C-alpha positions as CSV (number, residue, x, y, z in Angstrom):
1,S,13.6,20.6,7.5
2,L,13.8,19.3,3.8
3,W,14.8,22.5,2.9
4,C,17.7,22.8,5.4
5,L,18.8,19.2,4.2
6,G,18.8,20.7,0.6
7,A,20.9,23.2,1.4
8,Q,23.4,21.0,3.3
9,R,23.4,18.7,0.6
10,K,24.3,21.5,-1.9
11,G,27.1,22.4,0.0
12,M,25.6,25.9,1.2
13,V,27.2,26.9,4.4
14,I,24.4,27.8,7.0
15,T,26.0,29.2,10.4
16,K,24.3,27.4,13.6
17,S,23.3,30.9,14.3
18,L,20.7,30.8,12.0
19,T,17.5,29.4,12.7
20,I,16.3,27.8,9.6
21,I,12.6,28.4,8.6
22,S,11.1,26.5,5.7
23,V,8.0,27.7,4.2
24,D,6.0,26.4,1.1
25,T,4.2,29.5,0.1
26,G,1.4,27.9,-2.0
27,N,-1.5,29.5,-3.5
28,K,-3.8,27.4,-1.7
29,N,-2.1,26.6,1.6
30,I,0.8,27.9,3.6
31,K,2.9,25.2,5.3
32,T,6.1,24.8,7.6
33,P,7.5,21.6,8.8
34,N,6.3,21.6,12.1
35,T,2.7,23.5,12.1
36,Q,-0.7,22.7,10.7
37,P,-1.1,24.0,6.8
38,F,-3.3,27.0,6.6
39,N,-5.2,28.8,4.1
40,S,-3.7,31.5,1.8
41,G,-6.4,34.0,2.7
42,L,-5.6,37.3,4.3
43,I,-7.6,40.3,5.9
44,C,-6.1,43.8,6.7
45,H,-7.8,45.4,9.3
46,G,-6.1,48.7,9.1
47,T,-5.2,50.2,12.4
48,S,-8.0,49.1,14.2
49,A,-7.7,45.5,15.9
50,P,-10.1,42.8,14.5
51,P,-13.2,43.1,16.6
52,L,-13.4,39.0,17.2
53,S,-11.0,36.9,18.8
54,V,-8.9,35.3,15.9
55,E,-5.3,35.0,14.8
56,T,-4.0,38.3,14.7
57,L,-0.4,39.6,13.4
58,R,0.5,43.4,13.9
59,Y,2.9,44.7,11.8
60,D,3.8,48.2,10.6
61,G,1.0,49.7,12.5
62,K,-1.6,47.3,10.7
63,Y,-3.2,44.5,11.9
64,Y,-4.0,41.3,9.6
65,S,-5.9,38.0,10.3
66,L,-6.4,34.8,8.4
67,T,-9.4,33.9,6.5
68,E,-10.8,30.4,4.9
69,K,-11.2,32.6,1.5
70,R,-7.7,32.4,-0.2
71,I,-6.2,35.0,-2.1
72,P,-6.3,35.1,-6.0
73,T,-3.6,32.7,-7.6
74,M,-0.6,34.8,-8.2
75,F,2.4,34.0,-10.8
76,D,4.6,36.7,-8.9
77,K,3.9,36.6,-5.2
78,T,6.1,39.7,-4.7
79,E,3.7,42.1,-6.2
80,T,1.8,42.8,-3.2
81,E,2.7,42.6,0.4
82,D,0.1,39.6,1.2
83,F,2.8,36.7,0.8
84,Y,5.1,38.4,2.9
85,I,2.4,39.2,5.8
86,L,1.6,35.2,5.1
87,T,4.9,34.3,5.8
88,L,5.3,36.2,9.0
89,F,2.6,34.2,10.0
90,A,4.0,31.0,9.1
91,A,7.5,31.9,10.5
92,A,5.9,32.9,13.9
93,K,4.3,29.6,14.2
94,E,7.0,27.8,13.0
95,I,9.6,29.4,15.9
96,A,6.8,28.8,18.7
97,A,6.6,25.2,17.4
98,Q,10.3,25.0,17.3
99,D,11.1,26.7,20.6
100,G,8.1,26.3,22.6
101,P,5.8,29.0,24.2
102,K,7.9,32.3,25.1
103,P,6.9,35.7,26.1
104,A,9.1,36.9,23.1
105,Y,11.3,35.6,20.7
106,R,14.4,37.5,18.9
107,K,16.1,35.4,16.2
108,D,18.5,35.7,13.0
109,I,16.9,33.3,10.4
110,C,17.5,31.7,6.8
111,L,14.2,31.6,5.3
112,A,14.2,28.8,2.9
113,L,11.6,28.9,0.1
114,G,10.6,27.1,-3.3
115,L,9.7,28.3,-6.5
116,P,8.6,26.4,-9.8
117,P,11.5,25.0,-11.7
118,T,10.9,26.8,-14.8
119,H,10.0,30.2,-12.9
120,L,13.3,29.9,-10.6
121,Q,15.5,32.1,-12.8
122,E,13.1,34.8,-13.5
123,L,11.6,34.9,-10.2
124,K,14.4,34.0,-7.7
125,P,15.9,37.7,-7.8
126,K,12.8,39.3,-6.7
127,Y,12.2,36.3,-4.1
128,L,15.8,37.3,-2.4
129,K,15.0,40.8,-2.4
130,Y,11.2,40.8,-1.6
131,F,11.6,38.4,1.7
132,G,15.3,39.5,2.5
133,R,14.2,43.2,3.1
134,G,18.0,43.9,2.8
135,G,18.6,42.1,6.5
136,Q,16.7,44.5,8.5
137,R,15.3,43.4,11.7
138,I,11.3,43.0,11.2
139,E,9.4,43.5,14.7
140,F,5.8,42.4,14.7
141,T,3.3,40.7,17.3
142,Y,1.4,37.5,16.6
143,N,-1.3,36.8,19.0
144,G,0.1,39.2,21.3
145,T,3.8,37.8,21.3
146,H,6.8,39.8,20.3
147,Y,8.7,38.9,17.8
148,D,11.9,40.5,16.6
149,L,13.5,38.7,13.4
150,R,16.4,39.4,10.9
151,V,16.1,37.4,7.7
152,A,19.9,37.1,7.2
153,R,19.9,34.7,4.1
154,V,17.2,33.8,1.9
155,E,17.6,30.2,0.0
156,V,15.1,29.5,-3.2
157,F,14.9,25.9,-4.1
158,P,13.2,24.1,-7.1
159,Q,9.7,23.0,-5.9
160,G,9.6,19.2,-5.4
161,Y,13.5,18.8,-5.4
162,A,14.0,19.2,-1.6
163,A,11.3,16.2,-0.9
164,V,13.8,13.9,-2.7
165,V,17.3,15.2,-0.9
166,P,17.2,12.6,2.0
167,Y,16.8,10.0,-0.4
168,L,19.4,10.9,-3.1
169,G,21.6,7.9,-1.9
170,K,19.1,5.7,-3.2
171,I,18.5,6.8,-7.2
172,R,22.2,8.5,-7.6
173,D,22.7,5.3,-9.6
174,K,19.4,5.5,-11.4
175,T,19.9,6.4,-15.3
176,R,17.0,8.8,-14.5
177,S,14.5,9.6,-12.0
178,Y,11.6,11.8,-12.0
179,I,9.7,14.3,-9.6
180,I,6.1,15.2,-10.1
181,D,4.8,17.8,-7.6
182,I,1.1,18.6,-8.4
183,G,0.8,22.0,-6.2
184,G,-2.1,24.3,-6.3
185,Y,-1.2,26.5,-9.1
186,T,1.2,24.4,-11.1
187,T,2.2,21.0,-11.8
188,D,6.1,20.7,-11.9
189,V,7.9,18.2,-13.6
190,V,12.0,17.7,-12.9
191,M,13.7,15.0,-14.7
192,L,17.0,13.6,-12.3
193,K,20.1,12.8,-14.2
194,K,22.5,10.2,-13.1
195,G,23.8,11.4,-9.9
196,G,20.6,12.9,-8.7
197,E,21.5,16.6,-10.3
198,P,18.1,18.1,-12.0
199,D,18.2,18.2,-15.8
200,L,17.2,21.9,-16.2
201,D,16.5,21.1,-19.9
202,F,13.8,18.5,-18.8
203,C,11.8,21.1,-16.2
204,E,8.6,21.8,-16.8
205,S,5.7,23.7,-14.9
206,F,2.2,23.0,-16.4
207,N,-0.9,25.4,-15.2
208,A,-2.6,22.5,-14.0
209,G,-2.7,22.5,-10.0
210,V,-5.4,21.7,-7.8
211,I,-6.8,25.3,-7.4
212,R,-7.3,24.9,-11.3
213,M,-9.0,21.7,-11.2
214,F,-11.6,23.3,-8.2
215,D,-12.1,26.3,-10.5
216,Q,-13.2,24.0,-13.5
217,V,-15.5,22.1,-11.2
218,Q,-17.0,25.0,-10.1
219,R,-17.4,26.5,-13.5
220,V,-18.9,23.3,-14.8
221,V,-21.5,22.7,-11.7
222,R,-22.3,26.9,-11.8
223,N,-23.2,26.8,-15.6
224,R,-25.1,23.2,-15.5
225,H,-26.9,23.5,-11.9
226,R,-26.7,27.2,-11.1
227,R,-25.2,26.1,-7.8
228,E,-22.0,27.6,-6.2
229,L,-19.4,25.7,-4.7
230,D,-16.4,26.9,-2.6
231,D,-13.1,25.2,-2.6
232,Y,-14.0,23.0,0.4
233,M,-17.3,21.7,-0.8
234,V,-15.6,20.6,-4.1
235,D,-12.9,18.6,-2.3
236,A,-15.5,17.2,0.3
237,I,-17.4,16.1,-2.9
238,L,-14.4,14.4,-4.6
239,R,-13.5,12.7,-1.5
240,G,-17.2,11.7,-0.8
241,T,-17.5,13.1,2.5
242,L,-20.3,15.5,1.1
243,D,-23.4,14.6,-1.0
244,P,-24.9,17.2,-3.0
245,G,-27.2,15.1,-4.7
246,D,-26.5,13.1,-8.0
247,A,-26.6,15.5,-10.6
248,I,-24.2,17.8,-8.9
249,R,-21.8,15.0,-7.7
250,N,-21.8,13.5,-11.4
251,A,-21.0,16.7,-12.9
252,A,-17.9,17.6,-10.4
253,F,-16.7,14.1,-11.1
254,E,-16.8,14.6,-14.6
255,A,-15.1,18.1,-14.9
256,A,-12.4,16.7,-12.3
257,S,-12.0,13.6,-14.6
258,S,-11.8,15.7,-17.7
259,Y,-9.0,18.0,-15.9
260,A,-6.8,14.8,-14.9
261,R,-7.1,13.5,-18.4
262,T,-5.6,16.7,-19.7
263,L,-2.9,16.8,-17.1
264,I,-2.0,13.2,-18.2
265,S,-1.6,14.0,-21.5
266,S,0.5,17.0,-20.8
267,L,2.9,14.5,-19.2
268,R,3.2,12.2,-22.0
269,E,3.6,14.9,-24.6
270,K,6.5,15.9,-22.2
271,G,7.9,12.3,-22.6
272,V,7.7,11.4,-18.9
273,D,7.9,7.7,-18.8
274,E,4.5,5.9,-19.0
275,R,4.8,3.6,-16.1
276,L,5.4,6.9,-13.9
277,V,2.2,8.3,-15.6
278,H,0.2,5.5,-14.7
279,A,1.3,5.6,-11.1
280,V,0.5,9.4,-11.0
281,V,-3.0,8.7,-12.3
282,S,-3.8,5.6,-10.4
283,H,-3.1,7.6,-7.3
284,G,-6.5,9.1,-7.6
285,Y,-8.2,6.1,-8.0
286,L,-12.1,6.4,-7.4
287,L,-11.6,9.8,-6.9
288,T,-11.1,11.5,-9.9
289,V,-10.2,8.7,-12.2
290,D,-11.1,5.1,-12.5
291,V,-7.6,3.4,-13.4
292,Q,-6.8,1.1,-10.8
293,P,-3.5,0.8,-8.8
294,E,-1.6,-2.4,-10.4
295,H,2.0,-2.8,-9.4
296,Q,2.9,-2.8,-5.6
297,M,4.6,0.7,-5.6
298,E,1.5,2.0,-6.9
299,K,-0.7,0.2,-4.2
300,V,1.6,1.3,-1.5
301,L,1.2,5.2,-2.6
302,Y,-2.2,4.8,-2.8
303,A,-2.9,3.1,0.8
304,T,-0.4,5.4,2.2
305,D,-1.0,8.9,0.8
306,E,-4.1,9.9,3.1
307,L,-2.7,7.7,6.0
308,T,0.5,9.9,6.2
309,G,-1.5,13.0,6.2
310,L,-3.6,11.5,9.2
311,I,-0.2,10.4,10.9
312,G,1.0,14.1,10.5
313,A,-1.8,15.5,12.0
314,V,-1.7,13.2,15.0
315,V,2.2,13.9,15.4
316,R,1.3,17.7,15.9
317,M,-1.2,17.0,18.7
318,L,1.5,15.0,20.4
319,P,3.9,17.3,23.2
320,T,7.0,16.4,21.5
321,K,5.5,16.6,17.8
322,S,7.8,13.8,16.5
323,V,6.9,10.9,14.8
324,Q,9.0,9.0,17.2
325,D,6.9,8.9,19.9
326,L,3.7,7.9,18.2
327,Q,2.1,4.8,19.3
328,L,-0.6,2.8,17.2
329,K,-3.0,3.0,20.0
330,S,-3.3,6.8,19.5
331,L,-3.3,6.7,15.6
332,K,-6.2,4.1,15.8
333,K,-8.0,6.4,18.3
334,K,-7.7,9.1,15.9
335,F,-8.6,7.1,13.1
336,K,-12.2,6.6,14.5
337,D,-12.6,10.0,15.3
338,K,-13.9,11.2,11.8
339,K,-14.3,14.6,12.8
340,F,-10.2,14.5,13.3
341,A,-8.5,15.6,10.2
342,A,-11.9,14.9,8.3
343,G,-10.1,15.7,5.0
344,C,-8.1,12.2,5.5
345,S,-10.3,9.7,3.9
346,R,-10.6,6.6,6.1
347,E,-12.6,4.8,3.1
348,V,-9.4,5.1,1.0
349,I,-7.3,3.9,3.7
350,E,-9.3,0.8,4.5
351,R,-9.5,0.3,0.3
352,G,-5.5,0.8,-0.1
353,A,-5.1,-1.9,3.0
354,D,-7.2,-4.3,1.3
355,M,-5.2,-3.9,-2.4
356,L,-2.1,-4.5,-0.2
357,G,-3.5,-7.7,1.6
358,R,-2.8,-6.3,5.1
359,T,-5.4,-5.5,7.9
360,L,-5.3,-1.7,8.9
361,D,-3.2,-2.4,12.0
362,E,-0.6,-3.9,10.0
363,L,-0.6,-1.1,7.4
364,M,-0.7,1.7,10.4
365,E,2.1,-0.1,12.4
366,Q,4.3,-0.5,9.2
367,T,3.8,3.3,7.8
368,I,4.7,4.5,11.5
369,A,7.8,2.2,11.3
370,A,8.8,3.8,7.8
371,M,8.0,7.3,9.1
372,Q,10.0,6.9,12.1
373,A,12.9,5.5,10.0
374,S,13.2,7.8,7.3
375,P,16.0,10.3,7.1
376,A,14.0,13.4,7.2
377,A,12.6,12.1,10.6
378,N,16.0,11.5,11.9
379,G,17.6,14.8,10.7
380,N,19.9,13.2,8.2
């Protein structure tokens, strides 16, 4: 877990008796290292079990299930119980993924969470109290399996920083490095000083995440064409996997491009290096912008972004759930199955391979090898 690595690199003492559960409590998706992301949508059924066979969690006498309609965006997620229940779902899934199927689980855990850098000071005390629950044991059932957990420790990190922790050795000598984390609700910018420490004077969180872009696309299409689009439809239109007709498609791309230009302007005003701005912008080539990747690093990012997502989905299907056991033939088979991880654009992967002058097999083989060699994959 990158959160675990972050704690270790910061010198935090976490005893071996604690199971580290790192959860990204996004406004759009909830994610853990070894499970599929799930939508931040939640239904409370009260004291009656849901009538249909769905993923169900029972806590404090009430039944909950997940839904595809996400919870409205929240700045302070401690205001309701929703994100606590979603975190229980995430913890149950992650523990089962780490330990394998069991009739019951009893654990003391360290819960690792992230916050936008500029919200860290204000919200961290609330997170510690909200998720820690005073260290009391929490009992619940998930899909009929009993969980008995105690959150013995809560650690809160700046969002984005944990992702670079395994690579600090490579950037410590750089005069400055940037982390740009485009999330659901915010885009977080952190500058690292020489030595790899965050420069807190440079931290910024813009209210310009993917959810807000989707909202803008939906609003434009609704006003112009009286057509309602949900998040999945917007995503599919921008990825080219859904054809709503020329008028709606053009309106969607126009709104998304306008939103991207606003974000780019915000990054420039903040003083982010222009070369890095170009790298971020070209990442969305022919999706939301027409800025083509030019430098080798930009082409690699463009080619591997969708591919690493596909690899992650394939790895989760393996018995060991380890990228070390992934073979090229398995990836190629899933690549051809357009219904598998349909959100990963095969067209972008193929276009990226062409940009790099490599065959699809070469790009896949080199990306698998790079992921297998990464510090995060080897627990370093």
